[in-house]
TIPA-938355 format. One line per field, with one value per residue (C-alpha): residue number from 1; residue in one letter; x, y, z. Coordinates in nm, 2 decimals, always signed. Example, Ala and Ser with C-alpha at 12.3 -4.5 7.8 and 13.67 -1.06 7.14 Angstrom:
2
marpa: 1 / 2 $
loke: A / S $
c1: +1.23 / +1.37 $
c2: -0.45 / -0.11 $
c3: +0.78 / +0.71 $
***
This chain:
409
marpa: 1 / 2 / 3 / 4 / 5 / 6 / 7 / 8 / 9 / 10 / 11 / 12 / 13 / 14 / 15 / 16 / 17 / 18 / 19 / 20 / 21 / 22 / 23 / 24 / 25 / 26 / 27 / 28 / 29 / 30 / 31 / 32 / 33 / 34 / 35 / 36 / 37 / 38 / 39 / 40 / 41 / 42 / 43 / 44 / 45 / 46 / 47 / 48 / 49 / 50 / 51 / 52 / 53 / 54 / 55 / 56 / 57 / 58 / 59 / 60 / 61 / 62 / 63 / 64 / 65 / 66 / 67 / 68 / 69 / 70 / 71 / 72 / 73 / 74 / 75 / 76 / 77 / 78 / 79 / 80 / 81 / 82 / 83 / 84 / 85 / 86 / 87 / 88 / 89 / 90 / 91 / 92 / 93 / 94 / 95 / 96 / 97 / 98 / 99 / 100 / 101 / 102 / 103 / 104 / 105 / 106 / 107 / 108 / 109 / 110 / 111 / 112 / 113 / 114 / 115 / 116 / 117 / 118 / 119 / 120 / 121 / 122 / 123 / 124 / 125 / 126 / 127 / 128 / 129 / 130 / 131 / 132 / 133 / 134 / 135 / 136 / 137 / 138 / 139 / 140 / 141 / 142 / 143 / 144 / 145 / 146 / 147 / 148 / 149 / 150 / 151 / 152 / 153 / 154 / 155 / 156 / 157 / 158 / 159 / 160 / 161 / 162 / 163 / 164 / 165 / 166 / 167 / 168 / 169 / 170 / 171 / 172 / 173 / 174 / 175 / 176 / 177 / 178 / 179 / 180 / 181 / 182 / 183 / 184 / 185 / 186 / 187 / 188 / 189 / 190 / 191 / 192 / 193 / 194 / 195 / 196 / 197 / 198 / 199 / 200 / 201 / 202 / 203 / 204 / 205 / 206 / 207 / 208 / 209 / 210 / 211 / 212 / 213 / 214 / 215 / 216 / 217 / 218 / 219 / 220 / 221 / 222 / 223 / 224 / 225 / 226 / 227 / 228 / 229 / 230 / 231 / 232 / 233 / 234 / 235 / 236 / 237 / 238 / 239 / 240 / 241 / 242 / 243 / 244 / 245 / 246 / 247 / 248 / 249 / 250 / 251 / 252 / 253 / 254 / 255 / 256 / 257 / 258 / 259 / 260 / 261 / 262 / 263 / 264 / 265 / 266 / 267 / 268 / 269 / 270 / 271 / 272 / 273 / 274 / 275 / 276 / 277 / 278 / 279 / 280 / 281 / 282 / 283 / 284 / 285 / 286 / 287 / 288 / 289 / 290 / 291 / 292 / 293 / 294 / 295 / 296 / 297 / 298 / 299 / 300 / 301 / 302 / 303 / 304 / 305 / 306 / 307 / 308 / 309 / 310 / 311 / 312 / 313 / 314 / 315 / 316 / 317 / 318 / 319 / 320 / 321 / 322 / 323 / 324 / 325 / 326 / 327 / 328 / 329 / 330 / 331 / 332 / 333 / 334 / 335 / 336 / 337 / 338 / 339 / 340 / 341 / 342 / 343 / 344 / 345 / 346 / 347 / 348 / 349 / 350 / 351 / 352 / 353 / 354 / 355 / 356 / 357 / 358 / 359 / 360 / 361 / 362 / 363 / 364 / 365 / 366 / 367 / 368 / 369 / 370 / 371 / 372 / 373 / 374 / 375 / 376 / 377 / 378 / 379 / 380 / 381 / 382 / 383 / 384 / 385 / 386 / 387 / 388 / 389 / 390 / 391 / 392 / 393 / 394 / 395 / 396 / 397 / 398 / 399 / 400 / 401 / 402 / 403 / 404 / 405 / 406 / 407 / 408 / 409 $
loke: I / Y / R / R / I / S / V / A / G / L / A / L / A / A / A / C / S / S / A / T / D / P / G / G / G / N / Q / S / P / V / V / D / N / L / P / R / P / L / T / A / T / E / Q / Q / L / V / A / S / T / N / D / F / S / L / S / L / F / R / Q / M / A / A / A / S / K / D / S / N / I / F / S / S / P / L / S / A / S / M / A / L / G / M / A / M / N / G / A / A / G / T / T / L / S / Q / M / R / A / T / L / G / Y / G / S / M / S / D / A / D / V / N / A / S / Y / R / S / V / I / A / L / L / R / G / L / D / P / T / T / D / V / R / I / A / N / S / I / W / Y / R / N / D / F / P / F / N / Q / T / F / I / D / A / V / K / P / A / F / D / A / Q / V / T / P / L / D / L / K / Q / A / A / S / V / S / T / I / N / A / W / V / S / G / A / T / A / G / K / I / P / T / I / L / D / Q / I / K / P / D / D / V / M / F / L / I / N / A / I / Y / F / K / G / A / W / R / D / K / F / D / P / A / E / T / K / D / D / T / F / R / G / V / A / G / N / Q / A / M / K / L / M / H / R / H / G / S / M / K / F / L / F / R / Q / D / V / S / A / V / D / L / P / Y / G / N / G / T / Y / S / M / S / I / L / L / N / G / S / G / N / T / L / D / Q / L / A / A / S / L / T / P / A / V / W / N / G / M / A / S / Q / F / R / D / F / T / S / D / V / Y / L / P / R / L / R / L / E / W / E / R / E / L / N / A / D / L / I / A / L / G / M / R / D / A / F / A / D / G / V / A / N / F / T / R / M / S / P / L / G / N / A / L / V / I / D / K / V / K / Q / K / T / Y / V / D / V / N / E / E / G / T / E / A / A / A / V / T / S / V / G / I / S / V / T / S / L / P / P / Q / V / R / V / D / R / P / F / I / M / I / I / R / E / R / L / T / G / T / I / L / F / M / G / K / I / V / R / M / P $
c1: +1.34 / +1.42 / +1.14 / +1.08 / +1.03 / +0.94 / +1.07 / +0.90 / +0.98 / +0.75 / +0.82 / +0.59 / +0.62 / +0.31 / +0.24 / +0.05 / -0.28 / -0.25 / -0.46 / -0.17 / -0.12 / +0.13 / +0.48 / +0.38 / +0.47 / +0.45 / +0.61 / +0.63 / +0.94 / +1.26 / +1.39 / +1.77 / +1.83 / +1.71 / +1.49 / +1.78 / +2.13 / +2.18 / +2.35 / +2.68 / +2.50 / +2.22 / +2.49 / +2.65 / +2.32 / +2.24 / +2.60 / +2.54 / +2.21 / +2.35 / +2.65 / +2.43 / +2.20 / +2.49 / +2.65 / +2.33 / +2.27 / +2.62 / +2.58 / +2.24 / +2.36 / +2.66 / +2.44 / +2.17 / +2.36 / +2.08 / +1.79 / +1.61 / +1.64 / +1.42 / +1.46 / +1.43 / +1.75 / +1.63 / +1.32 / +1.54 / +1.78 / +1.50 / +1.35 / +1.69 / +1.77 / +1.47 / +1.58 / +1.93 / +1.81 / +1.75 / +2.08 / +2.39 / +2.74 / +2.88 / +2.53 / +2.50 / +2.85 / +2.79 / +2.45 / +2.60 / +2.89 / +2.66 / +2.42 / +2.72 / +2.68 / +3.05 / +3.13 / +2.78 / +2.63 / +2.30 / +2.14 / +2.27 / +2.15 / +1.80 / +1.78 / +1.90 / +1.65 / +1.37 / +1.49 / +1.57 / +1.23 / +1.06 / +1.27 / +1.20 / +0.83 / +0.81 / +1.05 / +0.81 / +0.44 / +0.37 / +0.51 / +0.35 / +0.61 / +0.50 / +0.72 / +0.55 / +0.67 / +0.49 / +0.57 / +0.33 / +0.43 / +0.29 / +0.12 / +0.23 / +0.60 / +0.84 / +1.00 / +1.22 / +1.04 / +1.38 / +1.37 / +1.02 / +1.11 / +1.41 / +1.24 / +0.90 / +1.01 / +1.31 / +1.10 / +0.77 / +0.64 / +0.29 / +0.33 / +0.05 / +0.04 / -0.16 / -0.26 / -0.05 / -0.20 / -0.53 / -0.58 / -0.73 / -0.39 / -0.28 / -0.57 / -0.50 / -0.14 / -0.22 / -0.48 / -0.21 / +0.01 / -0.26 / -0.34 / +0.02 / +0.07 / -0.26 / -0.37 / -0.08 / +0.06 / -0.24 / -0.06 / +0.28 / +0.18 / +0.03 / +0.03 / +0.18 / +0.38 / +0.37 / +0.72 / +0.67 / +0.66 / +0.71 / +0.66 / +0.84 / +0.72 / +0.84 / +0.64 / +0.75 / +0.50 / +0.60 / +0.36 / +0.48 / +0.47 / +0.75 / +0.83 / +0.82 / +0.60 / +0.63 / +0.37 / +0.18 / +0.15 / +0.53 / +0.53 / +0.61 / +0.66 / +1.03 / +1.27 / +1.46 / +1.80 / +1.85 / +1.97 / +1.65 / +1.72 / +1.51 / +1.18 / +0.90 / +0.85 / +0.67 / +0.94 / +0.85 / +1.02 / +1.08 / +1.29 / +1.40 / +1.65 / +1.75 / +2.04 / +2.28 / +2.61 / +2.83 / +3.15 / +3.34 / +3.22 / +2.86 / +2.58 / +2.31 / +2.00 / +1.84 / +1.46 / +1.30 / +0.96 / +0.75 / +0.97 / +1.29 / +1.39 / +1.31 / +1.44 / +1.51 / +1.86 / +1.90 / +2.25 / +2.38 / +2.72 / +2.97 / +3.14 / +3.44 / +3.25 / +2.94 / +2.63 / +2.75 / +3.08 / +2.90 / +2.69 / +2.99 / +3.16 / +2.89 / +3.06 / +2.95 / +3.24 / +3.17 / +2.80 / +2.85 / +3.09 / +2.83 / +2.56 / +2.77 / +2.85 / +2.50 / +2.47 / +2.19 / +2.17 / +1.89 / +1.85 / +1.63 / +1.54 / +1.38 / +1.27 / +1.08 / +0.73 / +0.75 / +0.59 / +0.78 / +0.72 / +1.03 / +1.11 / +1.42 / +1.52 / +1.81 / +1.96 / +2.25 / +2.32 / +2.32 / +2.54 / +2.78 / +2.79 / +2.89 / +2.56 / +2.63 / +2.56 / +2.20 / +2.10 / +2.28 / +2.09 / +2.25 / +2.48 / +2.25 / +2.22 / +1.90 / +1.91 / +1.84 / +1.51 / +1.40 / +1.52 / +1.49 / +1.70 / +1.95 / +1.67 / +1.59 / +1.75 / +1.68 / +1.49 / +1.43 / +1.48 / +1.26 / +1.18 / +0.90 / +0.86 / +0.66 / +0.74 / +0.54 / +0.72 / +0.49 / +0.43 / +0.29 / +0.55 / +0.65 / +0.46 / +0.67 / +0.61 / +0.85 / +0.79 / +1.08 / +1.01 / +1.28 / +1.20 / +1.40 / +1.40 / +1.21 / +3.32 / +3.16 / +2.79 / +2.57 / +2.26 / +2.03 / +1.99 / +1.81 / +1.73 / +1.67 / +1.92 / +1.99 / +2.01 / +2.03 / +1.78 / +1.80 / +1.51 / +1.66 / +1.61 / +1.85 / +1.92 / +1.99 / +2.13 / +1.91 / +1.86 / +1.50 / +1.50 / +1.76 / +1.70 / +1.87 / +1.66 / +1.81 / +1.49 / +1.14 / +0.91 $
c2: -1.91 / -1.66 / -1.42 / -1.28 / -0.93 / -0.87 / -0.56 / -0.50 / -0.25 / -0.19 / +0.03 / +0.11 / +0.30 / +0.35 / +0.48 / +0.80 / +0.78 / +1.11 / +1.17 / +1.36 / +1.27 / +0.99 / +1.13 / +1.47 / +1.37 / +1.59 / +1.92 / +2.09 / +2.30 / +2.09 / +2.13 / +2.13 / +2.24 / +2.12 / +2.36 / +2.38 / +2.23 / +1.90 / +1.92 / +1.73 / +1.46 / +1.43 / +1.39 / +1.12 / +0.94 / +0.95 / +0.82 / +0.55 / +0.43 / +0.43 / +0.24 / -0.02 / -0.03 / -0.10 / -0.35 / -0.54 / -0.53 / -0.65 / -0.94 / -1.04 / -1.01 / -1.23 / -1.50 / -1.47 / -1.47 / -1.63 / -1.47 / -1.14 / -0.91 / -0.61 / -0.48 / -0.17 / -0.16 / +0.18 / +0.01 / -0.25 / +0.02 / +0.20 / -0.11 / -0.23 / +0.13 / +0.12 / -0.22 / -0.09 / +0.15 / -0.16 / -0.32 / -0.30 / -0.43 / -0.62 / -0.67 / -0.29 / -0.24 / -0.50 / -0.35 / +0.00 / -0.13 / -0.32 / -0.03 / +0.20 / +0.45 / +0.49 / +0.75 / +0.90 / +0.88 / +0.71 / +1.05 / +1.19 / +0.88 / +0.92 / +1.30 / +1.27 / +0.99 / +1.22 / +1.52 / +1.33 / +1.15 / +1.49 / +1.62 / +1.32 / +1.35 / +1.71 / +1.74 / +1.70 / +1.81 / +1.61 / +1.29 / +1.13 / +1.01 / +0.88 / +0.72 / +0.57 / +0.37 / +0.18 / -0.03 / -0.30 / -0.47 / -0.74 / -0.55 / -0.80 / -0.80 / -0.55 / -0.30 / -0.01 / +0.32 / +0.48 / +0.26 / +0.37 / +0.73 / +0.72 / +0.55 / +0.71 / +1.07 / +0.98 / +0.77 / +0.95 / +0.61 / +0.51 / +0.30 / +0.06 / -0.21 / -0.52 / -0.85 / -1.04 / -1.37 / -1.27 / -1.36 / -1.02 / -0.86 / -1.00 / -0.82 / -0.49 / -0.48 / -0.58 / -0.31 / -0.05 / -0.20 / -0.19 / +0.17 / +0.28 / +0.14 / +0.25 / -0.12 / -0.23 / -0.45 / -0.58 / -0.80 / -0.85 / -1.11 / -1.45 / -1.53 / -1.43 / -1.70 / -1.74 / -1.60 / -1.29 / -0.99 / -0.69 / -0.58 / -0.28 / -0.18 / +0.07 / +0.17 / +0.38 / +0.48 / +0.64 / +0.75 / +0.93 / +0.94 / +0.96 / +1.33 / +1.23 / +0.93 / +0.64 / +0.64 / +0.31 / +0.32 / +0.28 / -0.03 / -0.34 / -0.71 / -0.79 / -1.04 / -1.03 / -1.21 / -1.32 / -1.61 / -1.81 / -1.77 / -1.57 / -1.45 / -1.25 / -0.91 / -0.57 / -0.32 / +0.05 / +0.32 / +0.69 / +0.94 / +1.27 / +1.45 / +1.25 / +1.20 / +0.93 / +0.78 / +0.60 / +0.44 / +0.13 / -0.05 / +0.08 / +0.24 / +0.40 / +0.63 / +0.83 / +0.87 / +1.13 / +1.14 / +1.45 / +1.76 / +1.56 / +1.51 / +1.14 / +0.92 / +0.56 / +0.49 / +0.19 / +0.04 / -0.20 / -0.36 / -0.28 / -0.51 / -0.58 / -0.70 / -0.89 / -0.77 / -0.96 / -0.78 / -0.44 / -0.53 / -0.63 / -0.30 / -0.08 / +0.07 / +0.41 / +0.57 / +0.40 / +0.47 / +0.83 / +0.87 / +0.73 / +0.95 / +1.26 / +1.17 / +1.17 / +1.42 / +1.54 / +1.38 / +1.34 / +0.97 / +0.67 / +0.45 / +0.11 / -0.02 / -0.34 / -0.32 / -0.56 / -0.68 / -0.88 / -1.03 / -1.12 / -1.24 / -1.34 / -1.42 / -1.18 / -1.35 / -1.50 / -1.17 / -0.96 / -1.21 / -1.21 / -0.83 / -0.86 / -0.85 / -1.19 / -1.16 / -1.03 / -1.37 / -1.58 / -1.74 / -1.66 / -1.40 / -1.13 / -0.83 / -0.62 / -0.49 / -0.13 / -0.26 / -0.47 / -0.57 / -0.92 / -0.82 / -1.09 / -1.33 / -1.14 / -1.25 / -1.19 / -1.48 / -1.39 / -1.10 / -1.14 / -0.91 / -0.94 / -0.70 / -0.61 / -0.38 / -0.28 / -0.06 / +0.07 / +0.36 / +0.59 / +0.53 / +0.28 / +0.08 / -0.10 / -0.25 / -0.40 / -0.56 / -0.63 / -0.82 / -0.86 / -1.10 / -1.06 / -1.37 / -1.24 / +0.77 / +0.72 / +0.75 / +0.47 / +0.58 / +0.45 / +0.26 / -0.07 / -0.26 / -0.61 / -0.79 / -0.81 / -0.48 / -0.30 / -0.04 / +0.21 / +0.43 / +0.73 / +1.08 / +1.28 / +1.59 / +1.41 / +1.10 / +0.87 / +0.52 / +0.39 / +0.07 / -0.14 / -0.42 / -0.67 / -0.81 / -1.11 / -1.27 / -1.17 / -1.25 $
c3: +2.06 / +1.80 / +1.72 / +1.37 / +1.26 / +0.90 / +0.72 / +0.38 / +0.11 / -0.18 / -0.49 / -0.78 / -1.10 / -1.31 / -1.66 / -1.68 / -1.87 / -2.04 / -2.35 / -2.51 / -2.88 / -2.94 / -2.97 / -2.83 / -2.48 / -2.17 / -2.27 / -1.93 / -1.89 / -1.84 / -1.49 / -1.47 / -1.11 / -0.77 / -0.57 / -0.32 / -0.31 / -0.13 / +0.20 / +0.25 / +0.45 / +0.18 / -0.08 / +0.13 / +0.17 / -0.21 / -0.27 / -0.01 / -0.15 / -0.50 / -0.39 / -0.23 / -0.53 / -0.77 / -0.54 / -0.50 / -0.87 / -0.95 / -0.70 / -0.84 / -1.20 / -1.14 / -0.98 / -1.25 / -1.58 / -1.79 / -1.60 / -1.61 / -1.31 / -1.21 / -0.86 / -0.65 / -0.43 / -0.30 / -0.14 / +0.01 / +0.13 / +0.31 / +0.46 / +0.59 / +0.70 / +0.93 / +1.07 / +1.11 / +1.38 / +1.60 / +1.54 / +1.76 / +1.78 / +1.48 / +1.34 / +1.31 / +1.17 / +0.90 / +0.81 / +0.79 / +0.57 / +0.34 / +0.31 / +0.23 / +0.51 / +0.57 / +0.84 / +0.86 / +1.21 / +1.25 / +1.33 / +1.00 / +0.81 / +0.95 / +0.90 / +0.54 / +0.47 / +0.58 / +0.38 / +0.07 / +0.08 / +0.10 / -0.19 / -0.42 / -0.36 / -0.49 / -0.78 / -1.07 / -1.04 / -1.36 / -1.21 / -0.91 / -0.66 / -0.32 / -0.05 / +0.25 / +0.55 / +0.82 / +1.13 / +1.26 / +1.58 / +1.81 / +2.09 / +2.36 / +2.26 / +2.42 / +2.19 / +2.29 / +2.26 / +2.16 / +1.84 / +1.75 / +1.83 / +1.60 / +1.30 / +1.30 / +1.23 / +1.01 / +0.77 / +0.83 / +0.93 / +1.05 / +1.37 / +1.47 / +1.74 / +1.63 / +1.78 / +1.52 / +1.64 / +1.48 / +1.11 / +1.05 / +1.10 / +0.76 / +0.59 / +0.78 / +0.67 / +0.32 / +0.30 / +0.38 / +0.12 / -0.15 / -0.06 / -0.06 / -0.41 / -0.57 / -0.57 / -0.79 / -0.52 / -0.33 / -0.08 / +0.09 / +0.35 / +0.30 / +0.66 / +1.00 / +1.17 / +1.55 / +1.59 / +1.37 / +1.60 / +1.37 / +1.01 / +0.88 / +0.53 / +0.28 / -0.03 / -0.33 / -0.59 / -0.92 / -1.19 / -1.50 / -1.88 / -2.12 / -2.20 / -2.56 / -2.62 / -2.86 / -3.14 / -3.11 / -3.50 / -3.51 / -3.29 / -3.50 / -3.46 / -3.43 / -3.29 / -2.96 / -2.98 / -2.62 / -2.41 / -2.49 / -2.86 / -3.10 / -2.94 / -3.08 / -2.94 / -3.00 / -3.08 / -3.02 / -3.22 / -3.18 / -3.38 / -3.24 / -3.02 / -2.72 / -2.49 / -2.61 / -2.50 / -2.75 / -2.64 / -2.73 / -2.42 / -2.41 / -2.61 / -2.41 / -2.43 / -2.15 / -2.19 / -1.96 / -1.80 / -1.72 / -1.67 / -1.71 / -1.35 / -1.37 / -1.66 / -1.77 / -1.90 / -2.13 / -2.15 / -2.42 / -2.41 / -2.68 / -2.93 / -2.70 / -2.39 / -2.28 / -2.09 / -1.78 / -1.81 / -1.84 / -1.54 / -1.33 / -1.42 / -1.28 / -0.98 / -0.86 / -1.04 / -1.37 / -1.36 / -1.26 / -1.55 / -1.79 / -1.65 / -1.70 / -2.06 / -2.21 / -2.50 / -2.72 / -3.06 / -3.31 / -3.38 / -3.36 / -3.05 / -3.08 / -2.74 / -2.66 / -2.52 / -2.23 / -1.92 / -1.66 / -1.31 / -1.11 / -0.76 / -0.56 / -0.21 / -0.13 / +0.18 / +0.00 / -0.19 / +0.13 / +0.31 / +0.02 / +0.05 / +0.41 / +0.61 / +0.78 / +1.15 / +1.11 / +0.96 / +1.22 / +1.51 / +1.84 / +1.68 / +1.56 / +1.79 / +1.77 / +2.13 / +2.02 / +1.89 / +2.19 / +2.53 / +2.38 / +2.08 / +2.12 / +2.02 / +1.70 / +1.37 / +1.00 / +0.86 / +0.50 / +0.26 / -0.05 / -0.34 / -0.59 / -0.88 / -1.18 / -1.48 / -1.78 / -2.05 / -2.32 / -2.55 / -2.28 / -2.01 / -1.75 / -1.49 / -1.23 / -0.89 / -0.64 / -0.30 / -0.07 / +0.25 / +0.51 / +0.80 / +1.12 / +1.35 / +1.69 / -3.01 / -3.37 / -3.36 / -3.48 / -3.66 / -3.39 / -3.07 / -3.14 / -2.82 / -2.98 / -2.76 / -2.38 / -2.20 / -1.87 / -1.76 / -1.48 / -1.36 / -1.18 / -1.05 / -1.26 / -1.04 / -0.71 / -0.90 / -0.69 / -0.86 / -0.80 / -1.01 / -1.19 / -1.44 / -1.67 / -1.95 / -2.13 / -2.26 / -2.34 / -2.05 $
***
């Protein structure tokens, strides 16, 4: 009998409800330096999580050519990172390779997660960034204390034993989820199955406003030219000095929140390629090159006001990226998690997300559940066709969310 452990990651970004005049934005001083340099292992971890984020995005984009995507690979990385601490043998090596940890030791991965989480939480006092983790395990199932002792401090995780056979456990876990996401994601569990023995949950909450807001009076009815044909949309507009990138293969704009440490990058394919080709090209080297080439220009940006809900089971994507054994009955090895770890396999990895982009800022939510069983400048950027968006922390380079919008939801 194979027991299930669920690992869930949640991520949320929410628009700030500031009463600042439209277009005035949040004019706190721009921050261009981290409060301290990243250590070598922290730099490796950021590079690893971004490598995984881009790999997962490329995989999903290739498998969803005519569909919208909005995901939080960072949340999935943290949830799977907690689970990885219980893996051993080939299961561990495949998880490490898929998550991009390279030569980093497990101890360095855990220590770097803890310090990077603390750093991301405090970079912008005008932007609310919260990262929370929890472990809920069946109180009559044996788990190794060494696993709990490794994950709890590394991920600053709340650890709670529960009688998972009681229906009330669903409400208990969902109440934590709702609290960790300010009520934006009220539930992660519909039920607890008899063979579920653990839930590991990651939550990311982000609340900020555009540094320079869009004036609602400038928002007009327009047409989005996507894979579903012409669709009506509300197109926001702002004129001013912003960071742009103009190349033959891509046009892009970077829109900051708060004090500028967090931003949203919008990418449009050039005349010589398609959005799918642009998405497929987004390796770490290509993305880092783009991010380093943004320059200040005074121009116009037209951005759709949109609200999107999205969900996807990620099993096939993760298997395609090399995480095979963790899903295989009789093969998966989670013996560092439990003395019965040879009977634990991943059952399902699923992510559900929500995003709302408006004149004030961005509201986005993502829930990732992982079950373990036991050039020349154009005059403007007009986003009226399919595009890619990336919400990132600019100074560490950490990618929080990635999306591909090919139709109006």
